[in-house]
C-alpha positions as CSV (number, residue, x, y, z in Angstrom):
1,M,-78.0,-25.3,21.8
2,N,-75.8,-23.5,23.9
3,R,-73.1,-21.5,21.7
4,K,-69.2,-20.5,23.4
5,R,-68.6,-17.1,23.1
6,R,-64.9,-16.0,21.9
7,M,-63.3,-13.0,23.8
8,R,-61.5,-10.9,21.7
9,V,-57.7,-10.5,23.4
10,G,-55.6,-7.5,22.9
11,R,-58.9,-4.6,22.1
12,F,-58.3,-3.1,25.4
13,T,-54.5,-3.2,24.7
14,A,-55.7,-1.6,21.3
15,V,-58.1,1.1,23.3
16,L,-55.2,1.8,26.0
17,L,-53.0,2.7,23.3
18,L,-55.7,5.2,20.7
19,I,-56.1,6.6,24.2
20,A,-52.1,7.1,25.0
21,T,-51.7,8.9,21.8
22,G,-54.4,10.7,22.0
23,V,-53.3,12.1,25.8
24,L,-50.0,12.9,23.6
25,L,-51.0,14.7,20.2
26,L,-53.7,16.3,22.7
27,D,-50.9,17.2,25.7
28,D,-48.3,18.5,22.8
29,A,-50.5,20.7,21.4
30,L,-51.9,22.8,24.1
31,H,-48.2,22.9,26.0
32,G,-45.7,22.7,23.0
33,T,-44.0,20.0,24.3
34,E,-43.1,17.0,22.4
35,H,-44.7,14.1,24.4
36,L,-45.4,12.1,21.3
37,L,-41.9,10.9,20.9
38,L,-42.7,8.8,24.1
39,L,-44.0,6.1,21.8
40,L,-40.9,5.8,20.0
41,K,-39.2,4.4,23.8
42,W,-42.0,3.1,25.1
43,W,-43.8,0.7,22.8
44,P,-42.8,-2.8,24.1
45,L,-45.0,-2.1,26.1
46,I,-47.9,-3.0,24.2
47,A,-46.5,-6.5,23.8
48,V,-46.2,-6.3,27.6
49,L,-50.7,-5.0,28.2
50,W,-51.4,-7.7,25.7
51,G,-49.4,-10.5,27.6
52,L,-51.1,-8.9,31.1
53,E,-54.6,-8.8,28.9
54,S,-54.3,-12.2,28.1
55,M,-53.1,-13.6,31.4
56,V,-56.4,-11.7,33.0
57,L,-59.1,-13.0,31.2
58,Y,-57.4,-16.6,31.4
59,L,-57.4,-16.4,35.3
60,V,-61.5,-14.2,35.1
61,S,-62.0,-17.3,32.9
62,R,-61.3,-19.6,35.3
63,K,-63.6,-18.3,38.3
64,S,-66.6,-18.2,35.8
65,K,-67.1,-21.5,35.1
66,G,-69.2,-23.1,32.7
67,T,-69.6,-20.1,30.8
68,G,-68.5,-20.8,27.7
69,R,-66.2,-18.5,26.7
70,R,-63.1,-18.9,24.3
71,F,-60.4,-16.7,23.5
72,Q,-59.4,-15.5,20.1
73,L,-56.2,-13.2,19.5
74,D,-57.9,-9.9,18.1
75,L,-54.4,-9.4,16.3
76,R,-57.2,-6.5,13.5
77,G,-57.9,-4.3,16.2
78,I,-54.6,-4.8,17.7
79,L,-52.9,-3.2,14.0
80,L,-55.4,-1.6,13.8
81,A,-54.7,0.7,16.3
82,V,-51.0,0.5,16.1
83,V,-50.8,1.6,12.0
84,L,-54.1,4.4,13.5
85,S,-51.2,5.5,16.0
86,A,-48.4,5.4,14.0
87,S,-49.5,7.6,11.3
88,V,-50.8,10.0,13.5
89,F,-46.8,10.0,14.7
90,I,-46.0,10.7,11.2
91,V,-48.1,13.6,10.5
92,T,-47.5,15.0,13.4
93,E,-44.2,15.0,14.0
94,Q,-42.2,15.4,10.4
95,K,-39.9,17.4,11.7
96,H,-38.2,14.6,13.7
97,Y,-38.5,12.6,11.0
98,L,-36.3,15.1,8.6
99,H,-33.7,15.8,11.2
100,L,-32.9,12.5,10.9
101,W,-32.8,12.3,7.4
102,N,-30.4,15.4,7.1
103,K,-28.2,13.2,9.8
104,V,-28.5,10.0,7.8
105,S,-27.1,12.0,4.5
106,L,-24.3,13.4,6.5
107,N,-23.1,10.2,7.7
108,L,-23.3,9.1,4.1
109,T,-22.4,12.0,3.0
110,A,-19.3,12.6,5.6
111,A,-18.3,8.6,5.2
112,G,-15.3,8.8,2.2
113,V,-15.2,12.9,2.7
114,D,-11.6,14.1,2.3
115,Y,-11.3,16.7,5.0
116,G,-9.8,19.9,4.1
117,E,-7.5,22.0,6.9
118,Q,-7.7,25.5,7.6
119,E,-5.3,27.1,5.9
120,G,-4.4,28.3,2.1
121,N,-7.7,30.9,0.7
122,S,-10.5,31.7,3.2
123,V,-13.6,33.2,1.9
124,A,-15.7,35.4,4.7
125,K,-19.4,34.8,3.2
126,D,-21.9,38.1,4.7
127,M,-24.3,37.5,7.7
128,I,-27.2,35.9,7.0
129,A,-29.8,37.0,9.7
130,Y,-32.4,34.1,9.6
131,P,-36.2,35.2,10.7
132,V,-37.0,33.6,13.5
133,T,-40.9,33.6,15.7
134,M,-42.7,32.7,18.9
135,E,-42.9,29.6,18.2
136,T,-39.4,28.5,16.9
137,R,-38.8,26.0,19.8
138,N,-35.5,24.2,18.1
139,I,-33.0,24.8,16.0
140,N,-30.3,22.1,14.3
141,V,-27.0,22.2,13.1
142,D,-25.1,19.9,11.1
143,N,-21.7,20.5,9.4
144,I,-19.4,18.3,7.7
145,N,-16.1,19.9,8.2
146,G,-15.5,22.3,10.5
147,D,-16.5,24.1,14.2
148,I,-18.9,25.7,15.1
149,I,-19.5,28.9,17.6
150,V,-22.5,29.3,19.2
151,Q,-23.6,32.5,20.4
152,R,-25.8,35.6,22.3
153,G,-25.3,39.1,21.0
154,P,-27.7,42.1,20.5
155,V,-29.6,40.7,17.4
156,T,-33.8,40.5,16.6
157,D,-33.0,38.0,14.7
158,I,-30.7,34.3,14.6
159,G,-27.5,35.8,12.4
160,V,-25.1,33.0,11.0
161,Q,-21.7,33.4,9.4
162,A,-19.1,31.6,7.7
163,E,-16.7,31.6,6.7
164,T,-14.7,29.2,3.7
165,W,-11.4,27.5,3.4
166,V,-10.2,25.6,0.4
167,D,-6.5,25.0,0.7
168,Q,-4.5,22.7,-1.5
169,I,-5.4,24.9,-4.8
170,T,-4.8,28.8,-5.2
171,G,-6.2,30.8,-7.4
172,P,-9.6,31.1,-9.0
173,E,-10.4,28.0,-8.7
174,A,-9.5,28.2,-4.7
175,E,-12.0,31.6,-4.9
176,V,-14.7,29.5,-6.9
177,I,-14.6,26.9,-4.5
178,G,-15.3,29.5,-1.7
179,R,-18.4,31.1,-3.3
180,E,-20.0,27.7,-4.2
181,S,-20.2,26.2,-0.9
182,A,-23.2,27.8,0.5
183,L,-25.1,27.5,3.9
184,E,-28.8,26.1,3.6
185,I,-31.5,27.7,6.3
186,S,-35.1,26.1,6.1
187,G,-37.6,26.2,9.2
188,D,-40.0,27.9,11.5
189,S,-40.6,25.8,14.3
190,T,-37.6,24.5,14.1
191,I,-35.2,26.4,11.8
192,T,-31.9,24.0,10.7
193,I,-29.2,25.5,9.8
194,Q,-27.3,22.7,7.3
195,T,-23.1,23.2,5.0
196,K,-23.0,23.0,1.5
197,G,-19.3,22.5,0.7
198,K,-18.8,22.2,-2.1
199,S,-16.3,19.8,-3.8
200,Y,-12.7,19.6,-5.0
201,G,-9.8,17.7,-5.2
202,Q,-8.0,14.9,-7.4
203,S,-10.7,12.2,-6.0
204,G,-13.6,15.6,-6.1
205,K,-14.3,14.4,-2.5
206,R,-12.7,17.4,-0.4
207,Q,-14.3,19.0,1.7
208,P,-13.6,22.9,2.4
209,R,-13.4,24.1,5.5
210,M,-16.5,26.2,6.8
211,E,-16.2,27.2,9.9
212,L,-19.5,28.8,11.2
213,T,-20.5,31.7,13.8
214,I,-24.5,31.3,15.1
215,T,-25.3,34.3,17.0
216,L,-28.5,33.6,18.9
217,P,-31.3,36.5,20.4
218,E,-30.2,37.5,24.3
219,D,-33.9,37.5,24.9
220,R,-34.8,34.0,23.3
221,R,-34.1,30.2,24.1
222,F,-34.0,27.7,21.7
223,D,-32.9,23.9,22.4
224,L,-30.2,23.6,20.0
225,S,-28.9,19.9,18.1
226,L,-24.9,21.3,17.3
227,R,-23.7,18.2,15.1
228,T,-20.2,18.6,13.3
229,M,-18.0,15.0,11.3
230,N,-14.9,16.9,12.0
231,G,-14.7,20.3,13.9
232,S,-15.0,22.0,17.7
233,I,-18.5,22.9,19.0
234,S,-18.3,25.8,21.6
235,L,-21.6,27.8,23.6
236,Q,-20.7,30.4,25.1
237,H,-23.8,32.2,27.3
238,V,-26.5,30.2,25.5
239,D,-29.6,29.7,27.3
240,A,-31.6,26.7,26.4
241,I,-35.5,25.9,26.9
242,K,-35.0,22.2,28.0
243,Q,-31.9,20.6,26.4
244,I,-28.8,20.9,23.6
245,S,-26.8,17.7,21.9
246,M,-23.7,18.3,20.6
247,E,-21.8,15.6,18.8
248,T,-18.3,15.3,16.5
249,A,-16.0,13.0,15.5
250,N,-13.2,15.2,16.0
251,G,-12.8,18.3,17.4
252,E,-13.6,19.6,21.7
253,L,-16.5,20.2,23.4
254,K,-16.7,23.4,25.3
255,L,-19.2,24.9,27.0
256,D,-18.9,28.7,29.1
257,H,-22.6,29.9,30.9
258,V,-25.0,28.0,30.0
259,S,-28.3,26.9,30.9
260,G,-29.8,23.6,29.8
261,D,-29.5,19.7,30.0
262,I,-26.4,19.4,28.1
263,K,-25.1,15.7,26.5
264,G,-22.7,15.7,24.2
265,S,-20.5,13.6,22.6
266,T,-16.8,12.9,20.4
267,L,-14.0,10.7,19.5
268,N,-11.7,12.2,20.0
269,G,-11.1,15.9,21.8
270,K,-11.5,17.4,25.5
271,V,-13.9,18.6,26.8
272,S,-14.7,20.9,29.4
273,A,-18.3,22.7,31.0
274,F,-17.9,26.0,33.4
275,N,-20.5,27.4,34.9
276,V,-23.7,25.3,33.9
277,T,-27.1,25.3,34.8
278,G,-28.6,22.3,34.5
279,S,-26.6,18.8,34.6
280,I,-23.8,17.4,31.6
281,D,-23.9,13.8,30.4
282,L,-20.7,14.8,28.3
283,N,-18.0,11.5,26.8
284,T,-15.1,11.4,24.5
285,N,-13.2,8.2,23.7
286,Q,-9.1,10.4,24.1
287,G,-9.0,13.7,25.3
288,N,-9.0,15.1,29.3
289,M,-12.2,16.2,30.7
290,Q,-12.7,19.1,32.9
291,A,-16.0,20.7,34.6
292,V,-16.7,23.9,36.5
293,D,-20.4,25.0,39.3
294,I,-22.6,22.8,37.7
295,S,-26.2,23.3,38.9
296,D,-27.4,19.5,38.2
297,A,-25.8,15.9,37.7
298,A,-22.8,15.5,35.8
299,T,-21.1,13.0,34.0
300,L,-18.4,12.6,32.6
301,T,-16.5,9.5,30.7
302,T,-13.2,8.8,28.3
303,Q,-11.5,6.1,27.5
304,V,-8.3,8.0,27.9
305,G,-8.1,10.8,29.8
306,N,-8.0,12.5,33.0
307,L,-10.9,13.9,34.5
308,S,-11.9,17.2,36.9
309,I,-14.9,18.2,38.6
310,I,-15.6,20.9,40.8
311,R,-18.8,21.8,42.3
312,A,-20.9,20.0,41.5
313,L,-24.4,20.0,42.7
314,G,-25.4,16.6,41.6
315,K,-25.0,13.4,41.0
316,I,-21.8,12.3,39.9
317,D,-20.7,10.3,38.0
318,A,-16.7,10.3,36.2
319,R,-15.5,7.1,34.9
320,T,-12.3,6.6,32.9
321,K,-9.8,3.8,31.0
322,N,-6.9,5.6,31.8
323,G,-6.8,8.3,33.9
324,N,-7.0,10.2,37.3
325,I,-9.5,11.6,38.1
326,Y,-10.1,14.1,40.3
327,V,-13.4,15.3,42.4
328,D,-13.7,18.1,44.9
329,E,-16.8,19.8,46.7
330,I,-19.3,17.0,45.8
331,R,-22.8,17.9,47.1
332,S,-24.7,14.4,46.4
333,D,-24.2,10.7,45.1
334,L,-20.1,10.3,43.1
335,K,-19.6,7.3,41.6
336,A,-15.8,7.4,40.3
337,E,-14.0,4.4,38.8
338,S,-10.7,4.3,36.7
339,L,-9.2,0.9,35.9
340,N,-5.4,2.7,35.3
341,G,-5.6,5.9,37.2
342,G,-5.5,7.5,41.2
343,I,-8.7,9.1,42.0
344,T,-8.8,12.1,44.3
345,A,-12.4,12.9,45.7
346,R,-12.8,15.6,48.6
347,S,-15.5,17.5,49.4
348,S,-16.8,19.8,53.4
349,L,-19.4,17.5,53.5
350,V,-21.0,14.4,52.9
351,A,-24.6,13.9,51.4
352,G,-24.4,11.4,49.2
353,N,-23.3,8.0,49.1
354,W,-19.9,7.9,47.6
355,D,-18.4,4.9,45.8
356,I,-14.6,4.7,44.5
357,Y,-12.4,2.3,42.3
358,S,-9.6,2.1,40.8
359,A,-7.6,-1.2,39.5
360,V,-4.4,0.7,39.3
361,G,-4.2,4.1,41.0
362,E,-3.2,5.5,44.3
363,L,-6.7,6.9,46.4
364,T,-7.1,9.5,48.2
365,V,-9.5,10.8,49.9
366,S,-10.9,13.9,51.9
367,L,-13.7,14.1,53.7
368,P,-15.1,16.2,57.1
369,E,-14.6,15.9,60.5
370,T,-18.3,16.7,60.8
371,G,-21.5,15.3,59.7
372,S,-23.2,12.4,59.1
373,Y,-21.5,8.5,57.6
374,N,-20.1,5.6,56.5
375,L,-16.9,4.5,55.8
376,D,-15.9,1.1,54.1
377,G,-12.4,1.1,52.5
378,T,-10.4,-2.1,50.7
379,I,-8.1,-2.4,49.6
380,S,-5.7,-5.0,47.8
381,Y,-1.7,-4.3,47.9
382,G,-0.5,-1.5,48.9
383,D,-0.9,0.6,52.4
384,I,-3.7,2.8,54.4
385,R,-2.9,6.2,56.0
386,N,-5.6,7.6,58.1
387,Q,-6.0,11.1,59.6
388,F,-9.2,10.3,61.8
389,P,-9.3,8.5,65.0
390,E,-12.9,7.9,64.4
391,F,-11.8,5.2,62.1
392,T,-10.2,1.7,62.7
393,V,-7.6,0.6,60.2
394,D,-7.3,-3.5,60.8
395,K,-4.3,-4.8,57.6
396,K,-6.2,-3.9,54.4
397,N,-9.7,-2.5,55.3
398,I,-10.7,1.0,56.9
399,T,-14.1,1.1,58.9
400,G,-15.3,3.8,61.0
401,T,-18.5,5.7,61.4
402,I,-18.7,9.7,61.7
403,G,-22.3,10.6,63.1
404,L,-25.0,9.1,62.6
405,G,-23.8,7.4,60.0
406,D,-26.7,8.2,57.5
407,Y,-24.4,8.0,53.8
408,T,-21.3,5.3,53.1
409,V,-18.0,6.5,51.5
410,H,-17.7,3.1,49.4
411,I,-13.6,2.6,48.7
412,E,-11.6,-0.9,46.9
413,G,-8.5,0.0,45.3
414,N,-5.3,-2.4,44.9
415,S,-3.0,0.8,46.0
416,D,-2.2,3.5,48.5
417,L,-4.9,4.9,50.0
418,K,-5.3,8.3,51.7
419,V,-8.1,8.6,54.1
420,N,-7.1,12.7,55.0
421,K,-9.1,15.6,57.0
422,Y,-10.4,18.2,54.8
C-alpha cells in the first residue's frame, strides 16, 4: 500500500526570505548601508514567490505522474520565516522606527497647535556643540514652529543655536516661556535634534517660534531629514552622503550649493534650488518654483504657481495645474505639463525626448537648427508660427525631421504654437 507523499508549498519561499534578510543584513554591516529597509518596500514579493512556487510544483507533479504527491501549504514555515525576518528588522532598524515615532508625535502635537509669530520677546540661547563620531551618518531635525537653517562652518562638532520668540505676552512671563523652551539632542550614528517649546496662552496650545541654525563641520557629510510644521527650510553649502529630505507645512524651501539627492515638499511656500550636485524632487501646493544648475534629474510639481528650470543635466519633469512653465537648456528627456498656463522650452541641443502639453496657454519652443530629432505638434485652436523650412505646417499640425531623427519633440495644446530657431 503506497502512502502519498506530501509536498509542503512555501518552504522554498521561506528559505529565500531568510537568505535575502541575511544578505541585506550582512551588506549593511560591511558597508554601513541601510538596504535592509528595502524589506518595507518589497515585502509583497513573498506572496508572488509563494504563488510561483505553487505553480512550479504543480507543473512538475503533472509531468511526474504516478508519484503520488499531494500538496500542503507550509503556513508554519512561512510564518516562522516572516517572524524571524521581522525580528531581525526590528532589532537592527530601531533608529528608523524611533524617527517615525518622533514624526508621529510631532504630528499629534502640531494638530492642535496655535503658532506664535516672530515678534514680541526674543531669547537667544547659547550654541550647543554636539559631538560627532566617524559613525555619524544621519541627522534628523524636527521643529514644530520656526525656520531651520543648515550651513557649513569652521567647527569640529555640530553647532545648534536656537532663538525663541514669544508673542502676545510680555515681561517676566514671556522670559520664563523663552527659558523653558528647550532643545533635545541625542544619538550617535543618527543624531536627532528636536525642539521642545513651552506652550502658553489662554488655550495653553500656543507654541513659541524657535528659529534653528545648525552648523555642520566643513569636512564631513551627513544625510539629512529636516521637518518643521510652520517655517522655512534653508540649506547653504551642505553636502550629503547620499540624500536629503525636507518637509514643511507652511514655508519656503531654499537650496544653495548643495550636493545629494534631494526630496522636499511644502504645502504653502516658494521653492528655489541653485547649484545642486544631484537630483531634486520638490513639490508645493501653492508657490512659484525655480531651479538653476542642477547636475541630475529635476522634478518640480505645484498646484498653483509658475515653474522655471534652467540648465538641468538630467531628466526634467515640470508640472503645474495653474501657472506658466519656463525651461531652458535641456540635456535629457523633458516632460512639461500645465493645465492653465503657457509653456516655453528652449535649448541649443535636443538630447532626449520632449513631451509638452498645455490645456490652456501659449506654447513656445526654440529648437537648434542642427541635431537629430523629429517634431510632432498638434493644437486644437489658435495658430502655428514656424521658422524652420524643414517643418511642414498642415492646418493645426506641424511635423518634420532634423538630421536622423533619433529623438522626438512632441507638443500638444489648445492655443497658439510658436516654433522658433534657438
